[in-house]
C-alpha positions as CSV (number, residue, x, y, z in Angstrom):
1,M,-15.6,-147.4,-31.0
2,Q,-13.7,-150.4,-32.3
3,G,-13.8,-151.6,-35.9
4,P,-16.3,-150.6,-38.6
5,L,-19.8,-149.5,-37.7
6,A,-22.4,-152.2,-38.0
7,L,-26.1,-151.6,-38.1
8,E,-28.3,-153.9,-36.0
9,S,-31.7,-152.4,-36.9
10,F,-33.5,-149.1,-37.6
11,A,-37.1,-147.9,-37.6
12,I,-39.2,-144.8,-38.2
13,I,-40.7,-143.9,-34.8
14,G,-43.0,-140.9,-35.0
15,E,-40.9,-138.0,-36.3
16,E,-37.5,-139.7,-35.7
17,L,-35.3,-142.3,-37.3
18,A,-34.2,-144.7,-34.6
19,I,-31.0,-146.6,-35.2
20,R,-29.5,-149.4,-33.1
21,W,-25.9,-150.2,-33.7
22,K,-24.4,-153.6,-33.1
23,D,-22.3,-152.1,-30.3
24,G,-25.5,-151.4,-28.4
25,I,-25.6,-147.6,-29.0
26,E,-28.9,-146.1,-30.2
27,T,-29.1,-143.0,-32.3
28,Y,-32.3,-140.9,-32.7
29,I,-32.4,-138.3,-35.5
30,R,-35.4,-136.0,-36.1
31,L,-36.6,-136.5,-39.7
32,E,-36.6,-132.8,-40.4
33,E,-33.0,-132.5,-39.4
34,L,-32.1,-135.7,-41.3
35,R,-33.6,-134.2,-44.5
36,R,-32.1,-130.7,-44.0
37,H,-28.7,-132.3,-43.7
38,C,-29.0,-134.6,-46.8
39,P,-25.5,-135.2,-48.1
40,C,-26.5,-135.4,-51.8
41,A,-25.2,-132.9,-54.4
42,V,-28.7,-131.4,-54.9
43,C,-29.1,-130.7,-51.2
44,A,-25.6,-130.1,-49.9
45,G,-24.2,-128.7,-53.2
46,E,-20.9,-129.6,-54.8
47,K,-17.9,-127.6,-56.1
48,D,-16.3,-127.8,-59.5
49,L,-12.6,-127.8,-60.0
50,L,-12.4,-124.1,-59.8
51,G,-14.3,-124.0,-56.5
52,H,-17.6,-122.7,-57.8
53,Q,-20.5,-124.0,-55.7
54,Y,-23.5,-125.6,-57.4
55,G,-26.7,-126.8,-55.9
56,G,-27.3,-126.8,-52.2
57,S,-30.6,-124.9,-52.1
58,P,-33.4,-127.5,-52.5
59,K,-37.0,-126.4,-52.4
60,L,-38.5,-128.1,-49.4
61,S,-42.2,-128.7,-48.6
62,P,-44.0,-130.4,-45.7
63,N,-43.7,-133.7,-47.7
64,S,-39.9,-133.2,-47.7
65,F,-39.9,-134.3,-44.0
66,V,-42.1,-137.3,-44.3
67,L,-40.0,-140.5,-44.6
68,K,-41.7,-143.1,-46.8
69,S,-39.1,-145.8,-46.5
70,C,-35.4,-146.3,-45.8
71,A,-33.1,-149.1,-47.1
72,P,-29.6,-150.2,-46.3
73,V,-27.0,-149.6,-49.0
74,G,-24.3,-152.3,-48.8
75,G,-23.0,-152.6,-45.3
76,Y,-22.1,-148.9,-45.0
77,A,-25.1,-146.6,-45.4
78,L,-28.9,-145.9,-45.4
79,Q,-30.8,-144.4,-48.3
80,P,-34.1,-142.7,-47.4
81,V,-37.0,-142.2,-49.7
82,W,-39.0,-139.0,-48.8
83,A,-42.7,-138.3,-49.6
84,D,-41.7,-135.6,-52.0
85,G,-39.9,-138.1,-54.2
86,H,-36.3,-137.3,-53.1
87,S,-34.2,-140.4,-52.8
88,S,-30.6,-139.5,-53.9
89,G,-29.2,-139.0,-50.4
90,I,-27.0,-141.8,-49.2
91,Y,-26.2,-141.4,-45.5
92,S,-23.0,-143.3,-44.4
93,Y,-23.1,-145.1,-41.1
94,E,-20.3,-142.8,-39.9
95,Y,-22.3,-139.7,-40.8
96,L,-25.4,-141.0,-39.0
97,R,-23.4,-142.0,-35.9
98,S,-21.8,-138.6,-35.8
99,W,-25.2,-137.2,-34.8
100,D,-24.6,-138.7,-31.3
101,S,-21.7,-136.3,-30.8
102,G,-23.8,-133.1,-31.4
103,A,-22.9,-132.7,-35.1
104,E,-26.5,-132.0,-36.0
105,E,-26.0,-128.3,-35.1
């Protein structure tokens, strides 16, 4: 991969987020996996200066996996809005592209 990642387009197709990058690669991520790996502090948790973990245990419902909309943030990320109202997760292009290499567990 040369230079910064650039998004060409994205769409919600069934139960997946489909992303087409300007270099021609396409990434498909199941919505449930996308939500379960939300990088925000509420979902992923965060540590204080002493290393104590806070957050990271969101209460999920069936609406947690329904994507209402998704919008670009600058030229570096996507921000989904889920049917349960959650919208604080900002997924960098690098993070989304990493799903192609099996990082989704």
